[in-house]
All heavy atoms as an XYZ file, in Angstrom:
858
protein
N     -23.841    -21.099   -253.012
C     -22.613    -21.699   -253.409
C     -22.236    -22.816   -252.449
O     -22.442    -22.706   -251.261
C     -21.502    -20.670   -253.363
C     -21.205    -20.143   -254.696
S     -19.952    -19.006   -254.409
C     -18.834    -19.024   -255.425
N     -21.648    -23.810   -253.049
C     -21.201    -24.942   -252.266
C     -19.829    -24.672   -251.688
O     -18.958    -24.154   -252.362
C     -21.091    -26.152   -253.177
C     -22.137    -27.164   -252.962
C     -21.831    -28.287   -253.907
C     -22.560    -29.518   -253.511
N     -22.297    -30.621   -254.355
N     -19.657    -25.101   -250.421
C     -18.341    -24.949   -249.818
C     -17.491    -26.123   -250.253
O     -17.923    -27.260   -250.217
C     -18.458    -24.912   -248.311
N     -16.321    -25.854   -250.695
C     -15.404    -26.904   -251.133
C     -14.529    -27.340   -249.974
O     -14.069    -26.529   -249.191
C     -14.499    -26.366   -252.230
C     -15.125    -26.523   -253.584
C     -14.172    -26.126   -254.633
N     -13.642    -27.347   -255.246
C     -12.666    -27.382   -256.064
N     -12.033    -26.288   -256.382
N     -12.268    -28.493   -256.596
N     -14.333    -28.657   -249.919
C     -13.448    -29.190   -248.880
C     -12.018    -28.798   -249.213
O     -11.644    -28.685   -250.374
C     -13.573    -30.699   -248.823
N     -11.267    -28.593   -248.186
C      -9.863    -28.260   -248.408
C      -9.124    -29.476   -248.949
O      -9.423    -30.604   -248.553
C      -9.228    -27.820   -247.100
C      -9.697    -26.460   -246.668
C      -8.756    -25.920   -245.626
N      -9.515    -25.533   -244.459
C      -9.060    -25.495   -243.247
N      -7.850    -25.857   -242.978
N      -9.807    -25.092   -242.263
N      -8.159    -29.249   -249.780
C      -7.392    -30.379   -250.309
C      -6.668    -31.100   -249.159
O      -6.103    -30.485   -248.276
C      -6.378    -29.735   -251.252
C      -6.833    -28.335   -251.479
C      -7.746    -27.982   -250.362
N      -6.737    -32.422   -249.175
C      -6.044    -33.210   -248.174
C      -6.898    -33.602   -246.990
O      -6.506    -34.460   -246.201
N      -8.061    -32.993   -246.808
C      -8.912    -33.310   -245.654
C      -9.467    -34.738   -245.749
O      -9.523    -35.444   -244.747
C     -10.071    -32.319   -245.541
C      -9.668    -30.977   -244.955
S      -8.914    -31.105   -243.324
C     -10.310    -31.549   -242.340
N      -9.842    -35.158   -246.936
C     -10.370    -36.503   -247.105
C      -9.278    -37.515   -246.778
O      -9.520    -38.508   -246.084
C     -10.902    -36.705   -248.545
C     -11.286    -38.161   -248.777
C     -12.097    -35.800   -248.789
N      -8.079    -37.253   -247.248
C      -6.959    -38.154   -246.969
C      -6.689    -38.219   -245.465
O      -6.431    -39.291   -244.928
C      -5.719    -37.685   -247.717
C      -4.541    -38.599   -247.514
S      -4.899    -40.223   -248.121
C      -3.728    -40.309   -249.423
N      -6.758    -37.107   -244.777
C      -6.551    -37.068   -243.338
C      -7.626    -37.869   -242.614
O      -7.332    -38.615   -241.677
C      -6.529    -35.611   -242.846
C      -6.276    -35.407   -241.358
C      -4.898    -35.951   -240.981
C      -6.381    -33.932   -241.011
N      -8.872    -37.769   -243.049
C      -9.958    -38.526   -242.445
C      -9.763    -40.022   -242.651
O     -10.007    -40.827   -241.747
C     -11.296    -38.082   -243.016
C     -11.708    -36.690   -242.564
C     -12.956    -36.196   -243.280
O     -13.463    -36.904   -244.181
O     -13.423    -35.107   -242.930
N      -9.318    -40.419   -243.826
C      -9.073    -41.833   -244.116
C      -7.942    -42.359   -243.234
O      -8.043    -43.430   -242.642
C      -8.750    -42.043   -245.609
C      -8.223    -43.454   -245.876
C      -9.986    -41.775   -246.459
N      -6.869    -41.607   -243.121
C      -5.734    -42.014   -242.290
C      -6.168    -42.132   -240.832
O      -5.808    -43.097   -240.137
C      -4.560    -41.034   -242.449
C      -3.966    -41.170   -243.848
C      -3.504    -41.261   -241.383
C      -2.911    -40.137   -244.176
N      -6.954    -41.181   -240.338
C      -7.447    -41.224   -238.963
C      -8.356    -42.432   -238.746
O      -8.249    -43.131   -237.730
C      -8.187    -39.918   -238.634
C      -8.660    -39.752   -237.206
C      -7.473    -39.793   -236.249
C      -9.422    -38.454   -237.052
N      -9.223    -42.735   -239.689
C     -10.111    -43.896   -239.594
C      -9.335    -45.205   -239.562
O      -9.624    -46.101   -238.760
N      -8.326    -45.304   -240.417
C      -7.498    -46.518   -240.435
C      -6.733    -46.660   -239.119
O      -6.595    -47.767   -238.582
C      -6.544    -46.496   -241.651
C      -5.495    -47.591   -241.542
C      -7.331    -46.641   -242.945
N      -6.251    -45.579   -238.572
C      -5.519    -45.622   -237.306
C      -6.435    -46.090   -236.176
O      -6.034    -46.917   -235.340
C      -4.933    -44.251   -236.986
N      -7.661    -45.589   -236.147
C      -8.613    -45.997   -235.111
C      -8.940    -47.479   -235.249
O      -8.944    -48.229   -234.262
C      -9.890    -45.126   -235.162
C      -9.570    -43.706   -234.712
C     -10.992    -45.737   -234.292
C     -10.701    -42.724   -234.916
N      -9.190    -47.933   -236.470
C      -9.471    -49.356   -236.690
C      -8.268    -50.213   -236.293
O      -8.434    -51.302   -235.744
C      -9.843    -49.600   -238.144
C     -11.240    -49.147   -238.566
C     -11.435    -49.340   -240.062
C     -12.306    -49.882   -237.789
N      -7.073    -49.737   -236.565
C      -5.862    -50.472   -236.186
C      -5.748    -50.607   -234.685
O      -5.400    -51.685   -234.173
N      -6.020    -49.544   -233.944
C      -5.953    -49.608   -232.479
C      -6.997    -50.565   -231.921
O      -6.719    -51.328   -230.992
C      -6.126    -48.212   -231.873
C      -4.913    -47.324   -232.065
S      -5.022    -45.758   -231.188
C      -6.260    -44.903   -232.149
N      -8.192    -50.541   -232.472
C      -9.241    -51.461   -232.039
C      -8.818    -52.899   -232.328
O      -8.993    -53.793   -231.498
C     -10.581    -51.123   -232.717
C     -11.610    -52.213   -232.490
C     -11.103    -49.790   -232.217
N      -8.237    -53.122   -233.504
C      -7.767    -54.460   -233.864
C      -6.699    -54.970   -232.920
O      -6.728    -56.124   -232.491
N      -5.741    -54.115   -232.573
C      -4.688    -54.505   -231.632
C      -5.298    -54.838   -230.273
O      -4.904    -55.818   -229.623
C      -3.621    -53.389   -231.518
C      -2.695    -53.636   -230.340
C      -2.829    -53.278   -232.804
N      -6.257    -54.062   -229.843
C      -6.928    -54.334   -228.571
C      -7.649    -55.673   -228.583
O      -7.580    -56.431   -227.610
N      -8.321    -55.995   -229.678
C      -9.025    -57.270   -229.772
C      -8.056    -58.450   -229.793
O      -8.297    -59.475   -229.153
C      -9.917    -57.288   -231.017
C     -11.164    -56.417   -230.941
C     -11.895    -56.407   -232.276
C     -12.087    -56.883   -229.842
N      -6.947    -58.317   -230.511
C      -5.955    -59.385   -230.548
C      -5.352    -59.590   -229.162
O      -5.150    -60.727   -228.714
C      -4.865    -59.077   -231.602
C      -3.683    -60.015   -231.464
C      -5.451    -59.166   -233.000
N      -5.069    -58.499   -228.450
C      -4.527    -58.598   -227.093
C      -5.525    -59.292   -226.172
O      -5.149    -60.176   -225.383
C      -4.189    -57.204   -226.551
O      -3.248    -56.583   -227.426
C      -3.615    -57.274   -225.152
N      -6.777    -58.926   -226.258
C      -7.818    -59.553   -225.440
C      -7.931    -61.041   -225.753
O      -8.027    -61.864   -224.838
C      -9.160    -58.859   -225.680
C     -10.360    -59.413   -224.919
C     -10.157    -59.228   -223.418
C     -11.631    -58.729   -225.377
N      -7.893    -61.398   -227.003
C      -7.979    -62.806   -227.401
C      -6.778    -63.584   -226.870
O      -6.925    -64.687   -226.350
C      -8.050    -62.917   -228.919
C      -8.118    -64.327   -229.492
C      -9.371    -65.029   -229.005
C      -8.078    -64.295   -230.993
N      -5.594    -63.027   -226.944
C      -4.384    -63.681   -226.446
C      -4.475    -63.908   -224.943
O      -4.139    -64.991   -224.448
C      -3.144    -62.831   -226.782
O      -3.097    -62.623   -228.193
C      -1.871    -63.502   -226.322
N      -4.916    -62.919   -224.219
C      -5.055    -63.053   -222.766
C      -6.108    -64.093   -222.401
O      -5.938    -64.853   -221.446
C      -5.402    -61.712   -222.136
C      -4.254    -60.731   -222.154
C      -4.663    -59.354   -221.622
O      -5.825    -59.068   -221.428
N      -3.664    -58.508   -221.404
N      -7.186    -64.153   -223.166
C      -8.241    -65.131   -222.912
C      -7.719    -66.545   -223.122
O      -7.971    -67.438   -222.303
C      -9.452    -64.866   -223.827
O      -9.938    -63.545   -223.579
C     -10.559    -65.872   -223.590
N      -6.974    -66.760   -224.194
C      -6.408    -68.083   -224.463
C      -5.446    -68.479   -223.344
O      -5.461    -69.623   -222.862
C      -5.705    -68.092   -225.836
C      -4.860    -69.341   -226.015
C      -6.726    -67.984   -226.953
N      -4.626    -67.557   -222.886
C      -3.675    -67.838   -221.809
C      -4.420    -68.183   -220.512
O      -4.036    -69.106   -219.797
C      -2.753    -66.649   -221.589
C      -1.702    -66.881   -220.531
C      -0.796    -65.676   -220.354
O      -0.983    -64.644   -220.968
N       0.196    -65.822   -219.496
N      -5.473    -67.460   -220.206
C      -6.255    -67.723   -219.001
C      -6.909    -69.103   -219.055
O      -6.925    -69.836   -218.058
C      -7.321    -66.629   -218.809
O      -6.676    -65.370   -218.719
C      -8.149    -66.870   -217.574
N      -7.430    -69.476   -220.213
C      -8.046    -70.797   -220.368
C      -6.990    -71.888   -220.179
O      -7.236    -72.889   -219.501
C      -8.736    -70.918   -221.744
C      -9.119    -72.361   -222.043
C      -9.960    -70.027   -221.795
N      -5.803    -71.705   -220.736
C      -4.724    -72.688   -220.572
C      -4.328    -72.832   -219.097
O      -4.122    -73.937   -218.607
C      -3.501    -72.287   -221.396
C      -3.658    -72.564   -222.862
C      -2.396    -72.229   -223.616
N      -2.611    -72.415   -225.046
C      -1.976    -71.763   -225.982
N      -1.051    -70.869   -225.675
N      -2.225    -72.000   -227.251
N      -4.208    -71.711   -218.408
C      -3.855    -71.759   -216.988
C      -4.946    -72.459   -216.180
O      -4.656    -73.220   -215.256
C      -3.614    -70.352   -216.445
C      -2.339    -69.721   -216.950
C      -2.214    -68.261   -216.531
O      -3.170    -67.642   -216.070
N      -1.022    -67.705   -216.702
N      -6.198    -72.202   -216.517
C      -7.312    -72.854   -215.827
C      -7.309    -74.358   -216.041
O      -7.524    -75.133   -215.104
N      -7.038    -74.779   -217.261
C      -6.982    -76.212   -217.552
C      -5.812    -76.872   -216.823
O      -5.938    -77.989   -216.324
C      -6.877    -76.442   -219.051
C      -8.174    -76.169   -219.773
C      -8.069    -76.415   -221.244
N      -9.343    -76.136   -221.892
C      -9.485    -75.896   -223.173
N      -8.424    -75.908   -223.963
N     -10.666    -75.641   -223.677
N      -4.676    -76.198   -216.782
C      -3.508    -76.748   -216.069
C      -3.811    -76.884   -214.579
O      -3.472    -77.895   -213.956
C      -2.284    -75.863   -216.291
N      -4.463    -75.884   -214.002
C      -4.835    -75.941   -212.584
C      -5.828    -77.071   -212.335
O      -5.740    -77.776   -211.322
C      -5.426    -74.603   -212.143
N      -6.738    -77.274   -213.253
C      -7.715    -78.353   -213.113
C      -7.025    -79.719   -213.166
O      -7.349    -80.613   -212.378
C      -8.757    -78.246   -214.225
C      -9.868    -79.263   -214.129
C     -10.908    -79.100   -215.224
O     -10.747    -78.231   -216.098
O     -11.884    -79.869   -215.201
N      -6.058    -79.889   -214.078
C      -5.319    -81.153   -214.155
C      -4.528    -81.413   -212.869
O      -4.494    -82.536   -212.370
C      -4.369    -81.145   -215.355
C      -5.060    -81.397   -216.686
C      -4.056    -81.637   -217.802
N      -3.150    -80.515   -217.994
C      -3.368    -79.473   -218.794
N      -4.494    -79.397   -219.468
N      -2.479    -78.504   -218.909
N      -3.903    -80.372   -212.329
C      -3.139    -80.522   -211.087
C      -4.064    -80.892   -209.922
O      -3.734    -81.750   -209.115
C      -2.371    -79.247   -210.776
C      -1.179    -79.035   -211.685
C      -0.374    -77.792   -211.360
N       0.006    -77.617   -209.971
C       0.979    -78.269   -209.349
N       1.671    -79.161   -209.998
N       1.251    -78.023   -208.084
N      -5.197    -80.250   -209.841
C      -6.139    -80.546   -208.769
C      -6.666    -81.974   -208.900
O      -6.786    -82.693   -207.905
C      -7.307    -79.543   -208.767
O      -6.776    -78.223   -208.628
C      -8.278    -79.815   -207.643
N      -6.952    -82.412   -210.108
C      -7.419    -83.782   -210.329
C      -6.355    -84.786   -209.915
O      -6.657    -85.820   -209.318
C      -7.809    -83.990   -211.793
C      -8.356    -85.367   -212.092
C      -9.602    -85.725   -211.301
O     -10.419    -84.828   -211.007
O      -9.768    -86.918   -210.969
N      -5.098    -84.480   -210.183
C      -3.997    -85.345   -209.761
C      -3.933    -85.428   -208.236
O      -3.732    -86.508   -207.667
C      -2.680    -84.805   -210.317
O      -1.585    -85.469   -209.762
N      -4.110    -84.299   -207.562
C      -4.109    -84.280   -206.093
C      -5.305    -85.060   -205.543
O      -5.181    -85.778   -204.538
C      -4.130    -82.845   -205.585
N      -6.448    -84.959   -206.186
C      -7.643    -85.700   -205.758
C      -7.391    -87.204   -205.872
O      -7.756    -87.978   -204.976
C      -8.875    -85.280   -206.606
C     -10.022    -86.256   -206.438
C      -9.319    -83.883   -206.237
N      -6.759    -87.626   -206.962
C      -6.470    -89.052   -207.132
C      -5.549    -89.570   -206.023
O      -5.757    -90.655   -205.493
C      -5.857    -89.303   -208.508
C      -6.846    -89.133   -209.638
C      -6.196    -89.212   -211.008
O      -4.986    -89.387   -211.132
N      -7.011    -89.084   -212.041
N      -4.532    -88.777   -205.677
C      -3.646    -89.182   -204.588
C      -4.420    -89.282   -203.277
O      -4.313    -90.274   -202.551
C      -2.487    -88.194   -204.435
C      -1.608    -88.398   -203.199
C      -0.930    -89.758   -203.230
C      -0.596    -87.285   -203.070
N      -5.213    -88.274   -202.972
C      -5.970    -88.273   -201.724
C      -6.974    -89.427   -201.688
O      -7.174    -90.048   -200.648
C      -6.678    -86.927   -201.543
C      -7.113    -86.573   -200.134
C      -5.946    -86.624   -199.164
C      -7.744    -85.195   -200.115
N      -7.575    -89.745   -202.836
C      -8.498    -90.885   -202.895
C      -7.803    -92.194   -202.539
O      -8.381    -93.052   -201.878
C      -9.118    -91.004   -204.295
C     -10.195    -89.969   -204.559
O     -10.654    -89.323   -203.600
O     -10.574    -89.806   -205.738
N      -6.556    -92.354   -202.969
C      -5.806    -93.574   -202.626
C      -5.436    -93.595   -201.143
O      -5.553    -94.614   -200.471
C      -4.536    -93.663   -203.479
C      -4.795    -93.996   -204.927
C      -3.524    -94.368   -205.670
N      -2.385    -93.497   -205.430
C      -2.035    -92.470   -206.204
N      -2.753    -92.179   -207.274
N      -0.975    -91.751   -205.924
N      -4.995    -92.453   -200.630
C      -4.522    -92.388   -199.244
C      -5.675    -92.590   -198.262
O      -5.496    -93.203   -197.207
C      -3.790    -91.053   -198.990
C      -3.440    -90.880   -197.528
C      -2.533    -90.972   -199.848
N      -6.839    -92.119   -198.600
C      -8.004    -92.261   -197.717
C      -8.303    -93.732   -197.445
O      -8.821    -94.084   -196.382
C      -9.227    -91.533   -198.321
C      -9.060    -90.030   -198.168
C     -10.521    -91.982   -197.677
C     -10.115    -89.225   -198.867
N      -7.950    -94.605   -198.359
C      -8.233    -96.029   -198.206
C      -7.215    -96.752   -197.339
O      -7.401    -97.922   -197.028
C      -8.297    -96.691   -199.586
C      -9.389    -96.159   -200.515
C      -9.281    -96.806   -201.884
C     -10.766    -96.371   -199.909
N      -6.141    -96.082   -196.936
C      -5.121    -96.731   -196.117
C      -5.686    -97.103   -194.754
O      -6.535    -96.410   -194.195
C      -3.925    -95.817   -195.923
C      -3.078    -95.630   -197.145
C      -3.204    -96.248   -198.343
C      -1.983    -94.726   -197.271
N      -2.243    -95.797   -199.217
C      -1.480    -94.864   -198.581
C      -1.371    -93.820   -196.420
C      -0.393    -94.136   -199.049
C      -0.293    -93.093   -196.883
C       0.191    -93.252   -198.186
N      -5.152    -98.163   -194.204
C      -5.560    -98.599   -192.861
C      -4.897    -97.703   -191.813
O      -4.017    -96.897   -192.126
C      -5.127   -100.049   -192.634
O      -3.707   -100.120   -192.601
N      -5.299    -97.914   -190.568
C      -4.729    -97.114   -189.480
C      -3.229    -97.358   -189.352
O      -2.460    -96.421   -189.153
C      -5.425    -97.421   -188.153
C      -4.894    -96.573   -187.022
C      -5.594    -96.817   -185.707
O      -6.390    -97.755   -185.596
O      -5.322    -96.029   -184.774
N      -2.793    -98.595   -189.520
C      -1.359    -98.886   -189.398
C      -0.557    -98.235   -190.525
O       0.556    -97.740   -190.304
C      -1.119   -100.389   -189.372
O      -1.565   -100.984   -190.579
N      -1.119    -98.209   -191.728
C      -0.438    -97.545   -192.844
C      -0.344    -96.044   -192.612
O       0.690    -95.420   -192.879
C      -1.167    -97.829   -194.164
C      -1.011    -99.239   -194.656
C      -1.883    -99.525   -195.865
O      -3.094    -99.220   -195.807
O      -1.348   -100.048   -196.846
N      -1.433    -95.457   -192.115
C      -1.421    -94.018   -191.828
C      -0.418    -93.705   -190.715
O       0.340    -92.739   -190.812
C      -2.822    -93.539   -191.441
C      -3.855    -93.494   -192.565
C      -5.237    -93.225   -192.007
C      -3.473    -92.442   -193.592
N      -0.403    -94.541   -189.671
C       0.511    -94.310   -188.550
C       1.966    -94.421   -188.987
O       2.827    -93.681   -188.497
C       0.218    -95.299   -187.426
N       2.236    -95.310   -189.934
C       3.619    -95.458   -190.410
C       4.045    -94.311   -191.315
O       5.233    -94.131   -191.568
C       3.779    -96.787   -191.143
O       3.090    -96.759   -192.379
N       3.107    -93.537   -191.812
C       3.406    -92.418   -192.715
C       3.275    -91.052   -192.053
O       3.179    -90.044   -192.740
C       2.464    -92.457   -193.915
C       2.647    -93.607   -194.825
C       3.899    -93.413   -195.660
N       3.908    -94.378   -196.729
C       4.173    -94.111   -197.975
N       4.500    -92.903   -198.328
N       4.158    -95.053   -198.879
N       3.251    -90.999   -190.733
C       3.118    -89.708   -190.050
C       4.235    -88.774   -190.490
O       5.368    -89.188   -190.695
C       3.154    -89.889   -188.535
C       1.889    -90.456   -187.905
C       2.099    -90.682   -186.415
C       0.695    -89.561   -188.151
N       3.881    -87.501   -190.633
C       4.849    -86.509   -191.082
C       4.688    -86.232   -192.564
O       3.694    -86.591   -193.184
N       5.700    -85.610   -193.131
C       5.652    -85.210   -194.538
C       6.497    -86.162   -195.371
O       7.615    -86.486   -195.008
C       6.164    -83.781   -194.695
C       5.942    -83.224   -196.077
C       6.309    -81.771   -196.140
N       5.319    -80.991   -195.389
C       5.292    -79.680   -195.349
N       6.196    -78.971   -195.993
N       4.377    -79.055   -194.645
N       5.937    -86.610   -196.482
C       6.676    -87.490   -197.388
C       6.328    -87.146   -198.833
O       5.271    -86.580   -199.106
C       6.356    -88.960   -197.095
O       4.972    -89.200   -197.267
N       7.227    -87.506   -199.722
C       7.034    -87.227   -201.149
C       6.253    -88.376   -201.766
O       6.596    -89.534   -201.602
C       8.407    -87.085   -201.809
C       8.385    -86.761   -203.283
C       8.048    -85.285   -203.470
N       7.958    -84.961   -204.869
C       8.811    -84.183   -205.505
N       9.814    -83.640   -204.866
N       8.641    -83.904   -206.778
N       5.185    -88.036   -202.481
C       4.353    -89.026   -203.173
C       4.191    -88.557   -204.615
O       3.312    -87.755   -204.911
C       2.976    -89.145   -202.524
C       2.967    -89.546   -201.068
S       3.080    -91.289   -200.765
C       1.766    -91.949   -201.717
N       5.059    -89.019   -205.484
C       5.001    -88.598   -206.883
C       5.363    -87.132   -207.001
O       6.435    -86.712   -206.567
N       4.469    -86.349   -207.569
C       4.735    -84.913   -207.755
C       4.229    -84.080   -206.579
O       4.297    -82.852   -206.621
C       4.098    -84.391   -209.066
C       4.705    -85.086   -210.262
C       2.587    -84.574   -209.059
N       3.723    -84.735   -205.542
C       3.145    -84.040   -204.400
C       3.888    -84.384   -203.120
O       4.558    -85.401   -203.032
C       1.675    -84.440   -204.214
C       0.822    -84.129   -205.379
C       0.341    -85.017   -206.294
C       0.353    -82.858   -205.795
N      -0.404    -84.371   -207.238
C      -0.410    -83.039   -206.966
C       0.494    -81.573   -205.291
C      -1.024    -81.988   -207.631
C      -0.118    -80.518   -205.958
C      -0.866    -80.742   -207.110
N       3.708    -83.551   -202.122
C       4.103    -83.873   -200.756
C       2.827    -84.228   -200.005
O       1.802    -83.567   -200.160
C       4.783    -82.692   -200.063
C       6.201    -82.495   -200.536
O       6.855    -83.421   -200.960
N       6.676    -81.267   -200.472
N       2.913    -85.278   -199.206
C       1.770    -85.697   -198.409
C       2.119    -85.485   -196.950
O       3.163    -85.928   -196.481
C       1.458    -87.181   -198.654
C       0.333    -87.767   -197.810
C      -1.003    -87.125   -198.173
C       0.276    -89.264   -197.973
N       1.241    -84.780   -196.234
C       1.444    -84.539   -194.814
C       0.368    -85.297   -194.048
O      -0.824    -85.060   -194.245
C       1.371    -83.035   -194.512
C       1.735    -82.722   -193.081
O       2.625    -83.394   -192.537
O       1.122    -81.806   -192.503
N       0.809    -86.222   -193.203
C      -0.118    -87.014   -192.387
C       0.121    -86.614   -190.931
O       1.235    -86.701   -190.433
C       0.118    -88.524   -192.576
C      -0.840    -89.321   -191.700
C      -0.033    -88.917   -194.038
N      -0.941    -86.169   -190.273
C      -0.852    -85.768   -188.862
C      -1.977    -86.455   -188.105
O      -2.993    -86.836   -188.680
C      -0.962    -84.259   -188.726
N      -1.795    -86.595   -186.809
C      -2.819    -87.193   -185.967
C      -3.124    -86.250   -184.801
O      -2.464    -86.286   -183.779
C      -2.413    -88.607   -185.492
O      -3.438    -89.113   -184.666
C      -1.086    -88.640   -184.803
N      -4.129    -85.384   -184.967
C      -4.462    -84.436   -183.903
C      -5.027    -85.125   -182.655
O      -4.873    -84.621   -181.553
C      -5.490    -83.504   -184.535
C      -6.025    -84.243   -185.706
C      -4.987    -85.218   -186.135
N      -5.687    -86.265   -182.844
C      -6.241    -87.054   -181.736
C      -6.095    -88.529   -182.087
O      -5.888    -88.872   -183.244
C      -7.725    -86.735   -181.536
C      -7.966    -85.340   -181.064
C      -9.406    -85.154   -180.669
N      -9.562    -83.773   -180.218
C     -10.674    -83.098   -180.316
N     -11.727    -83.655   -180.858
N     -10.737    -81.869   -179.875
N      -6.262    -89.361   -181.106
C      -6.162    -90.799   -181.344
C      -7.173    -91.228   -182.399
O      -8.341    -90.831   -182.353
C      -6.402    -91.556   -180.047
N      -6.702    -91.995   -183.357
C      -7.514    -92.562   -184.444
C      -8.073    -91.527   -185.413
O      -8.891    -91.839   -186.267
C      -8.629    -93.429   -183.884
C      -8.085    -94.585   -183.080
C      -9.190    -95.461   -182.598
N      -8.614    -96.544   -181.837
C      -8.986    -97.797   -181.974
N      -9.919    -98.118   -182.813
N      -8.417    -98.726   -181.233
N      -7.656    -90.300   -185.285
C      -8.082    -89.237   -186.193
C      -6.844    -88.769   -186.953
O      -5.838    -88.413   -186.350
C      -8.685    -88.085   -185.387
C      -9.517    -87.064   -186.137
C     -10.749    -87.706   -186.737
C      -9.924    -85.941   -185.204
N      -6.917    -88.791   -188.270
C      -5.764    -88.444   -189.104
C      -6.131    -87.308   -190.048
O      -7.164    -87.356   -190.725
C      -5.301    -89.655   -189.916
C      -4.750    -90.758   -189.058
C      -5.583    -91.748   -188.552
C      -3.402    -90.788   -188.735
C      -5.082    -92.756   -187.752
C      -2.892    -91.797   -187.924
C      -3.738    -92.774   -187.435
O      -3.230    -93.762   -186.636
N      -5.271    -86.312   -190.072
C      -5.429    -85.209   -191.009
C      -4.480    -85.457   -192.171
O      -3.278    -85.642   -191.975
C      -5.098    -83.859   -190.350
O      -5.984    -83.668   -189.248
C      -5.270    -82.713   -191.330
N      -5.023    -85.470   -193.388
C      -4.248    -85.720   -194.601
C      -4.240    -84.459   -195.436
O      -5.290    -83.886   -195.715
C      -4.879    -86.860   -195.400
C      -5.219    -88.131   -194.622
C      -6.041    -89.072   -195.487
C      -3.946    -88.787   -194.137
N      -3.054    -84.022   -195.843
C      -2.942    -82.820   -196.661
C      -2.021    -83.099   -197.843
O      -0.929    -83.638   -197.676
C      -2.397    -81.663   -195.840
N      -2.487    -82.745   -199.029
C      -1.671    -82.818   -200.234
C      -1.095    -81.428   -200.452
O      -1.832    -80.441   -200.551
C      -2.508    -83.266   -201.448
C      -1.661    -83.289   -202.708
C      -3.121    -84.631   -201.201
N       0.239    -81.347   -200.492
C       0.927    -80.058   -200.570
C       1.664    -79.920   -201.894
O       2.201    -80.899   -202.427
C       1.939    -79.928   -199.425
C       1.427    -80.238   -198.015
C       2.578    -80.266   -197.035
C       0.395    -79.226   -197.607
N       1.729    -78.702   -202.388
C       2.523    -78.405   -203.573
C       3.999    -78.540   -203.213
O       4.436    -78.048   -202.171
C       2.214    -76.983   -204.055
C       2.928    -76.653   -205.332
O       2.447    -77.042   -206.404
O       3.988    -75.998   -205.251
N       4.777    -79.192   -204.057
C       6.181    -79.435   -203.725
C       7.027    -78.171   -203.806
O       8.024    -78.054   -203.101
C       6.794    -80.501   -204.659
O       6.559    -80.118   -206.005
C       6.189    -81.857   -204.392
N       6.644    -77.229   -204.661
C       7.445    -76.007   -204.800
C       7.147    -74.982   -203.714
O       8.044    -74.474   -203.057
C       7.226    -75.378   -206.181
C       7.698    -76.212   -207.364
C       7.338    -75.521   -208.662
C       9.189    -76.449   -207.278
N       5.875    -74.690   -203.530
C       5.510    -73.628   -202.590
C       5.173    -74.153   -201.198
O       5.165    -73.395   -200.237
C       4.317    -72.845   -203.128
O       3.168    -73.663   -203.172
N       4.842    -75.438   -201.093
C       4.422    -75.985   -199.808
C       2.983    -75.643   -199.468
O       2.505    -75.960   -198.377
N       2.272    -75.019   -200.401
C       0.880    -74.637   -200.163
C      -0.020    -75.870   -200.169
O       0.193    -76.809   -200.933
C       0.409    -73.658   -201.235
N      -1.022    -75.853   -199.317
C      -1.974    -76.953   -199.249
C      -2.912    -76.887   -200.441
O      -3.562    -75.873   -200.675
C      -2.783    -76.887   -197.944
O      -1.877    -76.938   -196.844
C      -3.768    -78.024   -197.848
N      -2.975    -77.985   -201.188
C      -3.870    -78.070   -202.333
C      -5.195    -78.687   -201.895
O      -6.257    -78.180   -202.221
C      -3.230    -78.899   -203.472
C      -4.177    -79.039   -204.644
C      -1.918    -78.257   -203.917
N      -5.114    -79.787   -201.150
C      -6.302    -80.458   -200.618
C      -6.016    -80.926   -199.200
O      -4.884    -81.284   -198.881
C      -6.669    -81.680   -201.470
C      -7.154    -81.431   -202.881
C      -7.303    -82.753   -203.616
C      -8.472    -80.697   -202.882
N      -7.067    -80.956   -198.386
C      -6.916    -81.421   -197.003
C      -8.217    -82.095   -196.586
O      -9.303    -81.651   -196.933
C      -6.643    -80.236   -196.083
C      -6.494    -80.635   -194.621
C      -6.265    -79.444   -193.771
N      -5.074    -78.768   -194.268
C      -4.104    -78.282   -193.502
N      -4.203    -78.364   -192.218
N      -3.076    -77.684   -194.023
N      -8.060    -83.166   -195.805
C      -9.224    -83.844   -195.250
C      -8.818    -84.517   -193.949
O      -7.645    -84.639   -193.641
C      -9.822    -84.888   -196.235
O     -11.098    -85.306   -195.752
C      -8.909    -86.078   -196.407
N      -9.812    -84.942   -193.202
C      -9.572    -85.658   -191.955
C     -10.336    -86.974   -192.014
O     -11.493    -86.999   -192.453
C     -10.044    -84.827   -190.754
O      -9.345    -83.573   -190.771
C      -9.756    -85.524   -189.448
N      -9.672    -88.057   -191.592
C     -10.305    -89.365   -191.595
C     -10.240    -89.974   -190.203
O      -9.333    -89.690   -189.440
C      -9.666    -90.320   -192.634
C      -9.893    -89.833   -194.029
C      -8.205    -90.529   -192.363
N     -11.219    -90.814   -189.913
C     -11.270    -91.513   -188.623
C     -11.087    -92.995   -188.888
O     -11.691    -93.566   -189.801
C     -12.633    -91.264   -187.956
C     -12.831    -92.072   -186.704
C     -12.170    -91.756   -185.538
C     -13.685    -93.181   -186.715
C     -12.359    -92.517   -184.378
C     -13.885    -93.931   -185.568
C     -13.208    -93.605   -184.407
O     -13.384    -94.348   -183.275
N     -10.247    -93.622   -188.104
C     -10.022    -95.070   -188.211
C     -10.377    -95.713   -186.891
O      -9.662    -95.562   -185.914
C      -8.555    -95.382   -188.558
C      -8.136    -94.918   -189.928
C      -8.884    -95.707   -190.984
N      -8.515    -95.303   -192.330
C      -9.282    -94.553   -193.103
N     -10.431    -94.106   -192.673
N      -8.902    -94.258   -194.319
N     -11.520    -96.434   -186.839
C     -11.933    -97.070   -185.582
C     -11.028    -98.228   -185.186
O     -10.329    -98.780   -185.974
C     -13.346    -97.559   -185.892
C     -13.458    -97.625   -187.358
C     -12.442    -96.680   -187.923
């Protein structure tokens, strides 16, 4: 004799299967949303770094007299620029974030 399934068991299995698929779907959508947000943040950070590089590229070309006249911290567009002279004719240039004051880029140049 064949064993008969209890009434309602098939419906319970279908409901359980749909619930599992729903949870997996929510997890995938959440993962996709987080991935898109991470990519956006990465692109924004890349644009900010490129902007800081452009500023530093311009400042590196300054003469010794221009660098000496800019000693200390000054605002340059959306960045703060810190010019220091640890030794004669040696200048440390740092591009700083205006909100946090964190160093984004730093280099040292020599002017003979």
